[in-house]
VOPAGU-506814 format. One record per residue (C-alpha): residue number from 1; x, y, z. Coordinates in nm, 3 decimals. Last residue first. Example, Ala and Ser with C-alpha at 12.3 -4.5 7.8 and 13.67 -1.06 7.14 Angstrom:
<pts>
<pt k="2" u="1.367" v="-0.106" w="0.714"/>
<pt k="1" u="1.230" v="-0.450" w="0.780"/>
</pts>
This chain:
<pts>
<pt k="454" u="0.714" v="0.677" w="2.291"/>
<pt k="453" u="0.412" v="0.464" w="2.195"/>
<pt k="452" u="0.432" v="0.092" w="2.257"/>
<pt k="451" u="0.063" v="0.011" w="2.262"/>
<pt k="450" u="-0.086" v="-0.105" w="2.593"/>
<pt k="449" u="-0.275" v="0.220" w="2.654"/>
<pt k="448" u="-0.455" v="0.193" w="2.324"/>
<pt k="447" u="-0.635" v="-0.123" w="2.437"/>
<pt k="446" u="-0.919" v="-0.137" w="2.186"/>
<pt k="445" u="-0.751" v="-0.394" w="1.965"/>
<pt k="444" u="-0.915" v="-0.414" w="1.627"/>
<pt k="443" u="-1.159" v="-0.680" w="1.503"/>
<pt k="442" u="-1.121" v="-0.785" w="1.141"/>
<pt k="441" u="-1.448" v="-0.928" w="1.013"/>
<pt k="440" u="-1.640" v="-0.643" w="1.167"/>
<pt k="439" u="-1.951" v="-0.757" w="1.356"/>
<pt k="438" u="-1.816" v="-0.691" w="1.707"/>
<pt k="437" u="-1.654" v="-0.363" w="1.603"/>
<pt k="436" u="-1.981" v="-0.244" w="1.450"/>
<pt k="435" u="-2.180" v="-0.346" w="1.759"/>
<pt k="434" u="-1.937" v="-0.160" w="1.986"/>
<pt k="433" u="-1.956" v="0.147" w="1.760"/>
<pt k="432" u="-2.337" v="0.145" w="1.779"/>
<pt k="431" u="-2.323" v="0.137" w="2.160"/>
<pt k="430" u="-2.065" v="0.415" w="2.158"/>
<pt k="429" u="-2.281" v="0.628" w="1.929"/>
<pt k="428" u="-2.603" v="0.577" w="2.130"/>
<pt k="427" u="-2.422" v="0.686" w="2.446"/>
<pt k="426" u="-2.284" v="0.993" w="2.267"/>
<pt k="425" u="-2.622" v="1.093" w="2.121"/>
<pt k="424" u="-2.788" v="1.050" w="2.461"/>
<pt k="423" u="-2.516" v="1.260" w="2.626"/>
<pt k="422" u="-2.565" v="1.535" w="2.373"/>
<pt k="421" u="-2.944" v="1.513" w="2.387"/>
<pt k="420" u="-3.005" v="1.545" w="2.761"/>
<pt k="419" u="-3.060" v="1.922" w="2.779"/>
<pt k="418" u="-3.282" v="1.908" w="2.472"/>
<pt k="417" u="-3.514" v="1.657" w="2.635"/>
<pt k="416" u="-3.558" v="1.327" w="2.441"/>
<pt k="415" u="-3.925" v="1.320" w="2.334"/>
<pt k="414" u="-3.833" v="1.432" w="1.983"/>
<pt k="413" u="-3.664" v="1.098" w="1.904"/>
<pt k="412" u="-3.291" v="1.149" w="1.842"/>
<pt k="411" u="-3.163" v="1.302" w="1.520"/>
<pt k="410" u="-2.918" v="1.123" w="1.288"/>
<pt k="409" u="-2.574" v="1.272" w="1.358"/>
<pt k="408" u="-2.422" v="1.556" w="1.154"/>
<pt k="407" u="-2.572" v="1.823" w="1.383"/>
<pt k="406" u="-2.372" v="1.670" w="1.669"/>
<pt k="405" u="-2.055" v="1.823" w="1.534"/>
<pt k="404" u="-1.744" v="1.700" w="1.350"/>
<pt k="403" u="-1.568" v="1.985" w="1.173"/>
<pt k="402" u="-1.669" v="2.080" w="0.821"/>
<pt k="401" u="-1.500" v="2.178" w="0.493"/>
<pt k="400" u="-1.735" v="2.317" w="0.225"/>
<pt k="399" u="-1.977" v="2.156" w="-0.020"/>
<pt k="398" u="-2.224" v="2.398" w="-0.180"/>
<pt k="397" u="-2.323" v="2.210" w="-0.495"/>
<pt k="396" u="-2.224" v="1.870" w="-0.349"/>
<pt k="395" u="-2.481" v="1.907" w="-0.071"/>
<pt k="394" u="-2.352" v="1.730" w="0.239"/>
<pt k="393" u="-2.470" v="1.383" w="0.340"/>
<pt k="392" u="-2.294" v="1.229" w="0.041"/>
<pt k="391" u="-1.937" v="1.120" w="0.107"/>
<pt k="390" u="-1.821" v="1.393" w="0.345"/>
<pt k="389" u="-2.138" v="1.392" w="0.557"/>
<pt k="388" u="-2.160" v="1.014" w="0.572"/>
<pt k="387" u="-1.796" v="0.983" w="0.678"/>
<pt k="386" u="-1.838" v="1.239" w="0.956"/>
<pt k="385" u="-2.156" v="1.073" w="1.083"/>
<pt k="384" u="-2.001" v="0.726" w="1.061"/>
<pt k="383" u="-1.691" v="0.824" w="1.254"/>
<pt k="382" u="-1.899" v="1.002" w="1.519"/>
<pt k="381" u="-2.124" v="0.697" w="1.547"/>
<pt k="380" u="-2.499" v="0.707" w="1.464"/>
<pt k="379" u="-2.410" v="0.690" w="1.093"/>
<pt k="378" u="-2.302" v="0.327" w="1.148"/>
<pt k="377" u="-1.941" v="0.252" w="1.053"/>
<pt k="376" u="-1.880" v="0.169" w="0.688"/>
<pt k="375" u="-1.847" v="-0.204" w="0.604"/>
<pt k="374" u="-1.563" v="-0.269" w="0.362"/>
<pt k="373" u="-1.628" v="-0.551" w="0.114"/>
<pt k="372" u="-1.404" v="-0.843" w="0.203"/>
<pt k="371" u="-1.120" v="-0.995" w="0.003"/>
<pt k="370" u="-0.842" v="-0.936" w="0.255"/>
<pt k="369" u="-0.720" v="-0.645" w="0.044"/>
<pt k="368" u="-1.068" v="-0.494" w="0.074"/>
<pt k="367" u="-1.074" v="-0.522" w="0.453"/>
<pt k="366" u="-0.730" v="-0.371" w="0.496"/>
<pt k="365" u="-0.824" v="-0.097" w="0.248"/>
<pt k="364" u="-1.131" v="-0.004" w="0.452"/>
<pt k="363" u="-0.932" v="-0.009" w="0.775"/>
<pt k="362" u="-0.670" v="0.229" w="0.636"/>
<pt k="361" u="-0.930" v="0.465" w="0.490"/>
<pt k="360" u="-1.121" v="0.459" w="0.821"/>
<pt k="359" u="-0.816" v="0.552" w="1.029"/>
<pt k="358" u="-0.725" v="0.824" w="0.781"/>
<pt k="357" u="-1.080" v="0.955" w="0.813"/>
<pt k="356" u="-1.033" v="0.970" w="1.191"/>
<pt k="355" u="-0.692" v="1.136" w="1.158"/>
<pt k="354" u="-0.839" v="1.417" w="0.952"/>
<pt k="353" u="-1.129" v="1.462" w="1.196"/>
<pt k="352" u="-0.884" v="1.484" w="1.485"/>
<pt k="351" u="-0.662" v="1.740" w="1.315"/>
<pt k="350" u="-0.947" v="1.965" w="1.212"/>
<pt k="349" u="-1.172" v="2.027" w="0.915"/>
<pt k="348" u="-1.314" v="1.766" w="0.677"/>
<pt k="347" u="-1.325" v="1.833" w="0.306"/>
<pt k="346" u="-1.162" v="1.521" w="0.161"/>
<pt k="345" u="-0.825" v="1.699" w="0.137"/>
<pt k="344" u="-0.842" v="1.734" w="0.515"/>
<pt k="343" u="-0.784" v="1.366" w="0.579"/>
<pt k="342" u="-0.829" v="1.066" w="0.352"/>
<pt k="341" u="-0.862" v="0.982" w="-0.017"/>
<pt k="340" u="-0.875" v="0.629" w="-0.156"/>
<pt k="339" u="-0.710" v="0.519" w="-0.478"/>
<pt k="338" u="-0.762" v="0.192" w="-0.671"/>
<pt k="337" u="-1.104" v="0.334" w="-0.763"/>
<pt k="336" u="-0.960" v="0.590" w="-1.006"/>
<pt k="335" u="-1.247" v="0.810" w="-1.136"/>
<pt k="334" u="-1.464" v="0.726" w="-0.830"/>
<pt k="333" u="-1.196" v="0.792" w="-0.568"/>
<pt k="332" u="-1.272" v="0.535" w="-0.296"/>
<pt k="331" u="-1.360" v="0.689" w="0.042"/>
<pt k="330" u="-1.569" v="0.389" w="0.160"/>
<pt k="329" u="-1.906" v="0.552" w="0.084"/>
<pt k="328" u="-1.790" v="0.657" w="-0.262"/>
<pt k="327" u="-1.579" v="0.964" w="-0.332"/>
<pt k="326" u="-1.590" v="1.215" w="-0.619"/>
<pt k="325" u="-1.930" v="1.382" w="-0.603"/>
<pt k="324" u="-1.982" v="1.405" w="-0.226"/>
<pt k="323" u="-1.602" v="1.455" w="-0.196"/>
<pt k="322" u="-1.574" v="1.781" w="-0.387"/>
<pt k="321" u="-1.199" v="1.785" w="-0.339"/>
<pt k="320" u="-0.994" v="1.987" w="-0.095"/>
<pt k="319" u="-0.705" v="2.232" w="-0.100"/>
<pt k="318" u="-0.713" v="2.524" w="0.139"/>
<pt k="317" u="-0.602" v="2.881" w="0.188"/>
<pt k="316" u="-0.808" v="3.038" w="0.459"/>
<pt k="315" u="-1.135" v="3.217" w="0.526"/>
<pt k="314" u="-1.365" v="3.131" w="0.810"/>
<pt k="313" u="-1.720" v="3.124" w="0.928"/>
<pt k="312" u="-1.843" v="2.951" w="1.239"/>
<pt k="311" u="-1.950" v="2.589" w="1.243"/>
<pt k="310" u="-2.226" v="2.406" w="1.429"/>
<pt k="309" u="-2.343" v="2.745" w="1.554"/>
<pt k="308" u="-2.615" v="2.793" w="1.814"/>
<pt k="307" u="-2.852" v="3.079" w="1.745"/>
<pt k="306" u="-3.014" v="3.248" w="2.041"/>
<pt k="305" u="-3.070" v="3.589" w="1.882"/>
<pt k="304" u="-3.087" v="3.426" w="1.538"/>
<pt k="303" u="-3.451" v="3.503" w="1.457"/>
<pt k="302" u="-3.383" v="3.874" w="1.410"/>
<pt k="301" u="-3.013" v="3.921" w="1.325"/>
<pt k="300" u="-2.815" v="4.069" w="1.615"/>
<pt k="299" u="-2.699" v="3.714" w="1.694"/>
<pt k="298" u="-2.478" v="3.745" w="1.386"/>
<pt k="297" u="-2.275" v="4.025" w="1.544"/>
<pt k="296" u="-2.199" v="3.864" w="1.881"/>
<pt k="295" u="-2.140" v="3.510" w="1.750"/>
<pt k="294" u="-1.924" v="3.637" w="1.467"/>
<pt k="293" u="-1.729" v="3.860" w="1.704"/>
<pt k="292" u="-1.639" v="3.565" w="1.929"/>
<pt k="291" u="-1.518" v="3.373" w="1.623"/>
<pt k="290" u="-1.298" v="3.653" w="1.491"/>
<pt k="289" u="-1.432" v="3.795" w="1.166"/>
<pt k="288" u="-1.287" v="3.664" w="0.838"/>
<pt k="287" u="-1.626" v="3.595" w="0.684"/>
<pt k="286" u="-1.842" v="3.385" w="0.454"/>
<pt k="285" u="-2.199" v="3.507" w="0.500"/>
<pt k="284" u="-2.332" v="3.460" w="0.145"/>
<pt k="283" u="-2.610" v="3.223" w="0.253"/>
<pt k="282" u="-2.605" v="3.141" w="0.625"/>
<pt k="281" u="-2.594" v="2.760" w="0.607"/>
<pt k="280" u="-2.853" v="2.545" w="0.784"/>
<pt k="279" u="-2.785" v="2.221" w="0.974"/>
<pt k="278" u="-3.047" v="1.973" w="1.103"/>
<pt k="277" u="-3.210" v="1.899" w="0.767"/>
<pt k="276" u="-3.089" v="1.537" w="0.768"/>
<pt k="275" u="-2.961" v="1.570" w="0.411"/>
<pt k="274" u="-2.720" v="1.845" w="0.512"/>
<pt k="273" u="-2.677" v="2.216" w="0.443"/>
<pt k="272" u="-3.030" v="2.352" w="0.417"/>
<pt k="271" u="-3.008" v="2.717" w="0.310"/>
<pt k="270" u="-3.027" v="3.018" w="0.540"/>
<pt k="269" u="-3.137" v="3.359" w="0.416"/>
<pt k="268" u="-3.068" v="3.693" w="0.580"/>
<pt k="267" u="-3.315" v="3.960" w="0.478"/>
<pt k="266" u="-3.324" v="4.333" w="0.410"/>
<pt k="265" u="-3.592" v="4.604" w="0.414"/>
<pt k="264" u="-3.862" v="4.339" w="0.446"/>
<pt k="263" u="-4.126" v="4.282" w="0.175"/>
<pt k="262" u="-4.472" v="4.321" w="0.319"/>
<pt k="261" u="-4.748" v="4.090" w="0.444"/>
<pt k="260" u="-4.659" v="4.196" w="0.798"/>
<pt k="259" u="-4.627" v="3.864" w="0.987"/>
<pt k="258" u="-4.599" v="3.659" w="0.667"/>
<pt k="257" u="-4.281" v="3.851" w="0.571"/>
<pt k="256" u="-4.285" v="3.867" w="0.194"/>
<pt k="255" u="-4.000" v="3.759" w="-0.035"/>
<pt k="254" u="-3.931" v="3.799" w="-0.407"/>
<pt k="253" u="-3.670" v="4.068" w="-0.350"/>
<pt k="252" u="-3.524" v="4.092" w="0.002"/>
<pt k="251" u="-3.155" v="4.140" w="-0.090"/>
<pt k="250" u="-2.925" v="4.026" w="0.191"/>
<pt k="249" u="-2.668" v="3.845" w="-0.029"/>
<pt k="248" u="-2.636" v="4.145" w="-0.263"/>
<pt k="247" u="-2.854" v="4.456" w="-0.295"/>
<pt k="246" u="-2.907" v="4.456" w="0.081"/>
<pt k="245" u="-2.537" v="4.381" w="0.128"/>
<pt k="244" u="-2.405" v="4.661" w="-0.093"/>
<pt k="243" u="-2.629" v="4.926" w="0.062"/>
<pt k="242" u="-2.370" v="5.060" w="0.305"/>
<pt k="241" u="-2.095" v="5.065" w="0.044"/>
<pt k="240" u="-1.781" v="4.869" w="-0.049"/>
<pt k="239" u="-1.703" v="4.805" w="0.319"/>
<pt k="238" u="-2.010" v="4.581" w="0.343"/>
<pt k="237" u="-1.871" v="4.352" w="0.071"/>
<pt k="236" u="-1.542" v="4.317" w="0.259"/>
<pt k="235" u="-1.738" v="4.245" w="0.581"/>
<pt k="234" u="-1.930" v="3.971" w="0.401"/>
<pt k="233" u="-1.614" v="3.795" w="0.293"/>
<pt k="232" u="-1.604" v="3.761" w="-0.086"/>
<pt k="231" u="-1.720" v="3.441" w="-0.256"/>
<pt k="230" u="-1.746" v="3.519" w="-0.629"/>
<pt k="229" u="-1.426" v="3.722" w="-0.614"/>
<pt k="228" u="-1.220" v="3.431" w="-0.477"/>
<pt k="227" u="-0.981" v="3.634" w="-0.265"/>
<pt k="226" u="-0.620" v="3.632" w="-0.374"/>
<pt k="225" u="-0.340" v="3.421" w="-0.224"/>
<pt k="224" u="-0.042" v="3.646" w="-0.146"/>
<pt k="223" u="-0.122" v="3.685" w="0.225"/>
<pt k="222" u="-0.166" v="3.317" w="0.302"/>
<pt k="221" u="0.200" v="3.234" w="0.386"/>
<pt k="220" u="0.219" v="3.516" w="0.638"/>
<pt k="219" u="-0.098" v="3.413" w="0.819"/>
<pt k="218" u="-0.397" v="3.633" w="0.750"/>
<pt k="217" u="-0.524" v="3.848" w="1.033"/>
<pt k="216" u="-0.851" v="3.757" w="1.202"/>
<pt k="215" u="-1.101" v="4.044" w="1.207"/>
<pt k="214" u="-1.239" v="4.251" w="1.492"/>
<pt k="213" u="-1.587" v="4.397" w="1.445"/>
<pt k="212" u="-1.629" v="4.765" w="1.345"/>
<pt k="211" u="-1.760" v="4.701" w="0.993"/>
<pt k="210" u="-1.999" v="4.425" w="1.099"/>
<pt k="209" u="-2.135" v="4.618" w="1.395"/>
<pt k="208" u="-2.212" v="4.921" w="1.176"/>
<pt k="207" u="-2.370" v="4.697" w="0.911"/>
<pt k="206" u="-2.593" v="4.533" w="1.173"/>
<pt k="205" u="-2.701" v="4.867" w="1.320"/>
<pt k="204" u="-2.795" v="4.990" w="0.972"/>
<pt k="203" u="-2.992" v="4.671" w="0.902"/>
<pt k="202" u="-3.180" v="4.683" w="1.234"/>
<pt k="201" u="-3.284" v="5.044" w="1.172"/>
<pt k="200" u="-3.395" v="4.972" w="0.816"/>
<pt k="199" u="-3.598" v="4.662" w="0.908"/>
<pt k="198" u="-3.439" v="4.318" w="0.915"/>
<pt k="197" u="-3.599" v="3.986" w="0.819"/>
<pt k="196" u="-3.467" v="3.630" w="0.886"/>
<pt k="195" u="-3.563" v="3.391" w="0.605"/>
<pt k="194" u="-3.522" v="3.012" w="0.619"/>
<pt k="193" u="-3.497" v="2.881" w="0.265"/>
<pt k="192" u="-3.668" v="2.599" w="0.071"/>
<pt k="191" u="-4.027" v="2.714" w="0.069"/>
<pt k="190" u="-4.098" v="2.669" w="-0.301"/>
<pt k="189" u="-4.102" v="2.292" w="-0.251"/>
<pt k="188" u="-3.755" v="2.187" w="-0.363"/>
<pt k="187" u="-3.616" v="1.861" w="-0.508"/>
<pt k="186" u="-3.469" v="2.068" w="-0.793"/>
<pt k="185" u="-3.575" v="2.432" w="-0.744"/>
<pt k="184" u="-3.917" v="2.546" w="-0.631"/>
<pt k="183" u="-3.995" v="2.913" w="-0.692"/>
<pt k="182" u="-4.196" v="3.087" w="-0.423"/>
<pt k="181" u="-4.092" v="3.424" w="-0.574"/>
<pt k="180" u="-3.775" v="3.386" w="-0.368"/>
<pt k="179" u="-3.797" v="3.068" w="-0.162"/>
<pt k="178" u="-3.990" v="3.069" w="0.164"/>
<pt k="177" u="-3.971" v="2.943" w="0.524"/>
<pt k="176" u="-4.017" v="3.191" w="0.808"/>
<pt k="175" u="-3.813" v="3.368" w="1.075"/>
<pt k="174" u="-3.955" v="3.584" w="1.358"/>
<pt k="173" u="-4.171" v="3.339" w="1.558"/>
<pt k="172" u="-3.945" v="3.079" w="1.396"/>
<pt k="171" u="-3.664" v="3.149" w="1.643"/>
<pt k="170" u="-3.365" v="2.944" w="1.522"/>
<pt k="169" u="-3.190" v="2.710" w="1.770"/>
<pt k="168" u="-3.358" v="2.395" w="1.631"/>
<pt k="167" u="-3.207" v="2.461" w="1.291"/>
<pt k="166" u="-2.849" v="2.438" w="1.416"/>
<pt k="165" u="-2.661" v="2.716" w="1.240"/>
<pt k="164" u="-2.377" v="2.698" w="0.990"/>
<pt k="163" u="-2.142" v="2.991" w="0.941"/>
<pt k="162" u="-2.011" v="3.068" w="0.591"/>
<pt k="161" u="-1.673" v="2.942" w="0.468"/>
<pt k="160" u="-1.454" v="3.126" w="0.219"/>
<pt k="159" u="-1.170" v="2.908" w="0.094"/>
<pt k="158" u="-0.899" v="3.144" w="-0.012"/>
<pt k="157" u="-0.778" v="2.956" w="-0.318"/>
<pt k="156" u="-0.670" v="2.603" w="-0.404"/>
<pt k="155" u="-0.896" v="2.353" w="-0.578"/>
<pt k="154" u="-1.010" v="2.532" w="-0.894"/>
<pt k="153" u="-1.296" v="2.351" w="-1.066"/>
<pt k="152" u="-1.362" v="1.977" w="-1.067"/>
<pt k="151" u="-1.302" v="1.724" w="-1.343"/>
<pt k="150" u="-1.166" v="1.472" w="-1.096"/>
<pt k="149" u="-0.876" v="1.367" w="-1.316"/>
<pt k="148" u="-0.762" v="1.719" w="-1.407"/>
<pt k="147" u="-0.823" v="1.861" w="-1.059"/>
<pt k="146" u="-0.631" v="1.575" w="-0.901"/>
<pt k="145" u="-0.348" v="1.634" w="-1.148"/>
<pt k="144" u="-0.344" v="2.007" w="-1.068"/>
<pt k="143" u="-0.333" v="1.930" w="-0.695"/>
<pt k="142" u="-0.041" v="1.694" w="-0.756"/>
<pt k="141" u="0.150" v="1.969" w="-0.936"/>
<pt k="140" u="0.077" v="2.227" w="-0.666"/>
<pt k="139" u="0.186" v="2.008" w="-0.373"/>
<pt k="138" u="-0.104" v="1.967" w="-0.131"/>
<pt k="137" u="-0.119" v="2.230" w="0.142"/>
<pt k="136" u="-0.468" v="2.147" w="0.275"/>
<pt k="135" u="-0.382" v="1.782" w="0.338"/>
<pt k="134" u="-0.185" v="1.528" w="0.138"/>
<pt k="133" u="-0.369" v="1.213" w="0.238"/>
<pt k="132" u="-0.392" v="1.024" w="-0.092"/>
<pt k="131" u="-0.426" v="0.651" w="-0.023"/>
<pt k="130" u="-0.295" v="0.393" w="-0.267"/>
<pt k="129" u="-0.354" v="0.055" w="-0.426"/>
<pt k="128" u="-0.105" v="-0.074" w="-0.683"/>
<pt k="127" u="0.151" v="0.092" w="-0.909"/>
<pt k="126" u="-0.020" v="-0.062" w="-1.214"/>
<pt k="125" u="-0.334" v="0.139" w="-1.144"/>
<pt k="124" u="-0.164" v="0.473" w="-1.198"/>
<pt k="123" u="-0.045" v="0.685" w="-0.904"/>
<pt k="122" u="-0.187" v="1.038" w="-0.891"/>
<pt k="121" u="0.071" v="1.289" w="-1.003"/>
<pt k="120" u="0.340" v="1.517" w="-0.860"/>
<pt k="119" u="0.470" v="1.315" w="-0.567"/>
<pt k="118" u="0.775" v="1.468" w="-0.396"/>
<pt k="117" u="1.011" v="1.231" w="-0.219"/>
<pt k="116" u="1.112" v="1.118" w="0.128"/>
<pt k="115" u="1.035" v="0.749" w="0.167"/>
<pt k="114" u="0.907" v="0.594" w="0.493"/>
<pt k="113" u="0.878" v="0.215" w="0.504"/>
<pt k="112" u="0.629" v="0.038" w="0.732"/>
<pt k="111" u="0.591" v="-0.340" w="0.780"/>
<pt k="110" u="0.862" v="-0.381" w="1.045"/>
<pt k="109" u="0.726" v="-0.091" w="1.256"/>
<pt k="108" u="1.005" v="0.125" w="1.396"/>
<pt k="107" u="0.959" v="0.411" w="1.151"/>
<pt k="106" u="0.586" v="0.410" w="1.229"/>
<pt k="105" u="0.621" v="0.428" w="1.607"/>
<pt k="104" u="0.917" v="0.666" w="1.582"/>
<pt k="103" u="0.726" v="0.913" w="1.365"/>
<pt k="102" u="0.415" v="0.904" w="1.586"/>
<pt k="101" u="0.623" v="0.956" w="1.902"/>
<pt k="100" u="0.829" v="1.237" w="1.747"/>
<pt k="99" u="0.513" v="1.416" w="1.633"/>
<pt k="98" u="0.367" v="1.402" w="1.985"/>
<pt k="97" u="0.694" v="1.499" w="2.156"/>
<pt k="96" u="0.726" v="1.807" w="1.935"/>
<pt k="95" u="0.363" v="1.912" w="1.976"/>
<pt k="94" u="0.339" v="1.866" w="2.352"/>
<pt k="93" u="-0.032" v="1.797" w="2.357"/>
<pt k="92" u="-0.363" v="1.963" w="2.437"/>
<pt k="91" u="-0.681" v="1.766" w="2.501"/>
<pt k="90" u="-0.945" v="2.003" w="2.633"/>
<pt k="89" u="-1.137" v="1.961" w="2.960"/>
<pt k="88" u="-0.881" v="2.165" w="3.152"/>
<pt k="87" u="-0.565" v="2.211" w="2.947"/>
<pt k="86" u="-0.278" v="2.043" w="3.133"/>
<pt k="85" u="-0.054" v="1.882" w="2.867"/>
<pt k="84" u="-0.093" v="1.553" w="2.681"/>
<pt k="83" u="0.206" v="1.349" w="2.563"/>
<pt k="82" u="0.092" v="0.987" w="2.611"/>
<pt k="81" u="-0.270" v="1.075" w="2.544"/>
<pt k="80" u="-0.175" v="1.239" w="2.215"/>
<pt k="79" u="0.045" v="0.945" w="2.114"/>
<pt k="78" u="-0.236" v="0.695" w="2.184"/>
<pt k="77" u="-0.484" v="0.923" w="2.008"/>
<pt k="76" u="-0.275" v="0.943" w="1.693"/>
<pt k="75" u="-0.197" v="0.570" w="1.694"/>
<pt k="74" u="-0.568" v="0.486" w="1.702"/>
<pt k="73" u="-0.672" v="0.144" w="1.832"/>
<pt k="72" u="-1.042" v="0.157" w="1.743"/>
<pt k="71" u="-1.153" v="0.216" w="2.103"/>
<pt k="70" u="-0.921" v="0.516" w="2.123"/>
<pt k="69" u="-1.065" v="0.646" w="1.797"/>
<pt k="68" u="-1.417" v="0.621" w="1.937"/>
<pt k="67" u="-1.313" v="0.811" w="2.247"/>
<pt k="66" u="-1.154" v="1.095" w="2.051"/>
<pt k="65" u="-1.461" v="1.116" w="1.822"/>
<pt k="64" u="-1.676" v="1.156" w="2.133"/>
<pt k="63" u="-1.455" v="1.443" w="2.246"/>
<pt k="62" u="-1.500" v="1.593" w="1.898"/>
<pt k="61" u="-1.878" v="1.567" w="1.936"/>
<pt k="60" u="-1.884" v="1.740" w="2.274"/>
<pt k="59" u="-2.072" v="1.669" w="2.596"/>
<pt k="58" u="-2.046" v="1.295" w="2.653"/>
<pt k="57" u="-1.688" v="1.235" w="2.539"/>
<pt k="56" u="-1.547" v="1.556" w="2.682"/>
<pt k="55" u="-1.196" v="1.570" w="2.531"/>
<pt k="54" u="-1.256" v="1.914" w="2.380"/>
<pt k="53" u="-1.007" v="2.053" w="2.130"/>
<pt k="52" u="-0.717" v="1.851" w="1.989"/>
<pt k="51" u="-0.504" v="2.141" w="2.105"/>
<pt k="50" u="-0.145" v="2.211" w="2.000"/>
<pt k="49" u="-0.252" v="2.453" w="1.735"/>
<pt k="48" u="-0.170" v="2.545" w="1.377"/>
<pt k="47" u="0.127" v="2.336" w="1.264"/>
<pt k="46" u="0.093" v="1.993" w="1.423"/>
<pt k="45" u="0.349" v="1.758" w="1.267"/>
<pt k="44" u="0.205" v="1.412" w="1.201"/>
<pt k="43" u="0.530" v="1.281" w="1.050"/>
<pt k="42" u="0.848" v="1.464" w="1.130"/>
<pt k="41" u="1.044" v="1.660" w="0.868"/>
<pt k="40" u="1.019" v="1.987" w="1.057"/>
<pt k="39" u="0.889" v="2.345" w="1.014"/>
<pt k="38" u="0.555" v="2.303" w="0.838"/>
<pt k="37" u="0.349" v="2.609" w="0.740"/>
<pt k="36" u="0.481" v="2.736" w="0.405"/>
<pt k="35" u="0.530" v="2.374" w="0.299"/>
<pt k="34" u="0.876" v="2.220" w="0.286"/>
<pt k="33" u="1.000" v="2.026" w="-0.016"/>
<pt k="32" u="1.288" v="1.785" w="0.030"/>
<pt k="31" u="1.220" v="1.791" w="0.406"/>
<pt k="30" u="0.934" v="1.699" w="0.363"/>
<pt k="29" u="0.786" v="1.532" w="0.054"/>
<pt k="28" u="0.636" v="1.233" w="0.238"/>
<pt k="27" u="0.570" v="0.899" w="0.066"/>
<pt k="26" u="0.462" v="0.633" w="0.318"/>
<pt k="25" u="0.510" v="0.273" w="0.201"/>
<pt k="24" u="0.299" v="0.012" w="0.378"/>
<pt k="23" u="0.310" v="-0.368" w="0.405"/>
<pt k="22" u="-0.028" v="-0.496" w="0.519"/>
<pt k="21" u="-0.052" v="-0.714" w="0.833"/>
<pt k="20" u="-0.366" v="-0.559" w="0.983"/>
<pt k="19" u="-0.155" v="-0.361" w="1.231"/>
<pt k="18" u="0.038" v="-0.225" w="0.931"/>
<pt k="17" u="-0.285" v="-0.110" w="0.769"/>
<pt k="16" u="-0.413" v="0.070" w="1.079"/>
<pt k="15" u="-0.075" v="0.235" w="1.138"/>
<pt k="14" u="-0.045" v="0.353" w="0.777"/>
<pt k="13" u="-0.393" v="0.505" w="0.785"/>
<pt k="12" u="-0.309" v="0.688" w="1.108"/>
<pt k="11" u="0.012" v="0.831" w="0.962"/>
<pt k="10" u="-0.158" v="0.937" w="0.639"/>
<pt k="9" u="-0.440" v="1.111" w="0.826"/>
<pt k="8" u="-0.213" v="1.283" w="1.078"/>
<pt k="7" u="0.034" v="1.404" w="0.819"/>
<pt k="6" u="0.268" v="1.179" w="0.624"/>
<pt k="5" u="0.132" v="1.228" w="0.274"/>
<pt k="4" u="0.095" v="0.985" w="-0.014"/>
<pt k="3" u="0.024" v="0.638" w="0.123"/>
<pt k="2" u="0.129" v="0.344" w="-0.095"/>
<pt k="1" u="0.000" v="0.000" w="0.000"/>
</pts>
């Protein structure tokens, strides 16, 4: 098995394959070719933060993902636990010790070989099965080859991400469902958007808050990458003129507020973002505002005063494929099915999510090489929810990178109290994971603590 990329996803995939008895070759371009962000030649180098975020299994979706990975014998989680630092309920690690532990574990495995070379094209069938796990800073030549084969548009630019809101946190005494002019698109009903109306006074106050809010500065290696003009940050649009937004993404044409029977002065629309209907995207609201400022400013919008966000907006250089179109349910690349993709290049966000998809890609290949059809984890699990979102639960037309969150999980029965839902979702996930492990042909070790991790 060839794995292109030695980040968290590639490292985890290699570990899962080697534990299953598959010989693995990891191709990593560092130190021959450094990225603008990486500083060392170690595998699984953390470049943005030393935190794996919350480790609360029953209160946070990423904490649940941690626990599932531990139970699936994850190298990344074993190394993180071995080198964790005090951080309250979060899992923070000593970055250097963490990367060293992962590198040494793989370099010392008898079935793993690490080669330092630049890969500029997708491997042809005759070179055997492969996993592409090259991350958001994929080498330019390889990214061009992926674009050529996949038939998708530009891969690398400032990726403008709009916030996503949990539907059940929206106040429908102020918001309503309607499409412009009541037009029904494909699979639509004519009431396909959630609309949040603003009068003139509310709109002016919103623009003032938007223009004065604190922004995140670009990192040095991002500064030369231009904005994608068709997806400008909302604060950049607002700076072009006070009426720009209400003649742009906040235009109210074709809409009538059922409470007044009139067209509002301006409107914020939200579009369904996943097949379950639990997550709704704020249309045109990609932003570079600081997270705390996004929450403050966007809760000024009528109907969103108590909004809970599954994902806040962002803007950064990224490379990812349109996975709902290009990957099957086991991460196989449809145009070249001898290749699987894993990690951030699939359109997941975050170190933990990247490693989790690497874990699945490795397990799927181990099953397939043993002559068995890979069985995806149940959608009730964190792994299954993330996989389902990336490979078809998200809308291909508007696909953007996503962190794991409870909005990706199948909903619980309505009688479960809201205050008890997170724990109930986590308990259901761990029960489903246990059943999946028990029925998998190749059962993994769940004893991470016994693994020889430096």
